[in-house]
N, C-alpha and C positions, 0 to 999 in steps of 0.2 A: 504494500500499499504506500501511499503518500499522503502526506499531513502538512498541516501548519498549527502553530498555535500563536495565540495573542494573551498577555499575560501583564498583570499591573499588581505589584506587591508592595504594600506601605505598612504591611504588620511590623512590631518590634521586635519579634522573635519568631522564628520559625517553628522551635520546638513547642513553645507554650506561649502564643500571643497574648497578650492584655489589652493592646489598642491596636488599631489600624485597619487595613481593607485588603482584601485579596480577590483578583478577578482572574480567570482563566477560560479561554474558550479554545478549544481543540477541533480541528475538523480533518477528518481522513478518508480518503477514498480508496477501495480497493477494486480491483479489477483485472482480468487475464493480462492485460496490457501491462500491470506491475509484477505479473508473475503470481497473481492470487487464483485460486480455484473458485472463489466468489466472487460478485459482482455488489458492492453495497457501499454506503456514505456513512459516515459516523459524526455526528454533532455532539459536542459533550461542554458543558457549561457548569463551572464552579465558582459560587460567589458567596463570600465569607466578610463578617463584620464583628468586629470586637470593641467592646466598651469595658473601660475600667470603671470600678463603682467602689468609692470609698479609695483604701489605701491598697488593698491587696484582693478585692474580689473582682472577678471577671464576668460579663454576659457575652457569649458567643453565639453567632447565628451562621448557618450556612444552609445556601440553596443548591442543590444539584439537580442537572436534567441532562438525561442521555437519549438522542434520537438516532434511531439507525433507520435508513431507508433500503430497501433493496432486500436480496437474498442472503442473511445475516446467518454466520455461522453459530451454532449452539454456544460457544466459548466466547462470543464476542457480543451474545445478548446481554441486554441490562437485567440487572438482578437486585432484589432488597436484600440486605443483610450483609454484615462485614464489621471489621473492629473500628471502621470509621463511620460508616454510614448506617442508618438504621440499625444500631445494636439492639439485640433482643430479637433478631430474626437470624439464624444460619445462613451463611453464604448462599445464594442461589434457593431460598425457600420460595421464592417468587420469582419467574424469569419472563420476560417477554422482548420484544424489540425496543421499547422505550420506557423511561424510567423519570420520576419527577419524586423529589424528596426535601423536606425543609425539616431542620432539627435545630435547637436550641440547647444550651449548655450553661450553667451557673457553677462558676468555680469559686472555692474559697478556703482559705486556709484555717486547719483546726489547732494544731500544735507544732511548734518546732518546724522540721521538714515534712509533716504531714498535712494533706488538705483533702476536700472532698469536693465531688461534683454532683450535681443533680442534671438530667437531660432529659429531652422529651423529645420525639419526632413522627412526622406522618409522611407516608408516600406511597405510592403505587406505581406498579408496572402495567403497562397495556401493549396490545397489538399496534393501535393505531393513536397517533398524538393526540388526537381530538378528545380519547377517552380518558386521558390522563388528568383532564381539569375538572372532572366529575368527582360528587364526594363518596359516591358509592364505588367501593372497592380501594378506598384508603385503608391502608394499614398503620395503626398508631404504635408506636412503642415509648416506655417510660424506662428509667432505669437511675442507676447511682454509683458512684466510684470512690476508691481510696487513691490518693497520690502519695507517693513518696520522692521527695527531692533527691535525685542522685547526684545532681552538679547543679545546688541553687544560682550561683553565678550566671550559669548559662541558660537557666530555668528548665532543665533536664530532668523530667518526670517519667518513674516507674509509675505506671497504671493499672489498677485491678477495677473494671467494671463488670457490673451485672445488668442487663437489660431484659426487659420483659416486652413480648408482642404478643399478637394473636394466637393462642395456643403455641407459642413458640417461647424459648429464653435462651440466653447466651452469657459466658463468661469469657472476658478478654482481659489477656495480661500483656502489655506493650510498653516500649518505651517510647516516650513523646503522646502528647494529647492525641485524641482523635481528630480533631481539626483545628 
């Protein structure tokens, strides 16, 4: 395939942002002319906004959409669930050509190097982009997490999250924030 990306990043830290804005739009085209066995175009948008609240609290928002047009292979389809978007669903729990998701997270310190988060998200997948904007089919998720500052100066956190979705849940251990 062949692709292009446009991005803008004004975040204060890529590991654990507390203020700023992130925008990324990626378009890629796959066709036999590029050596692919499939012929499709993929559009991906990721928009994030971070707000400092008080001295050390953070409210973060993320909007993600993926639109695939054409004959999309299963491994390139959009799916709900992962360690970073729609926590509470295992990856691939719901799969289709297109995805839309919105999530919010509140991060706050607890004691010394320990912190916590609470998060909520909603999203859905659909075969046709018009179906993405209906209320029916939305999948909600909620969760919480514990943070441990491995490197406080760099704001590098080890995280343990637990998320709950519809008839699904997930546990996540990672270095860095979800978004």
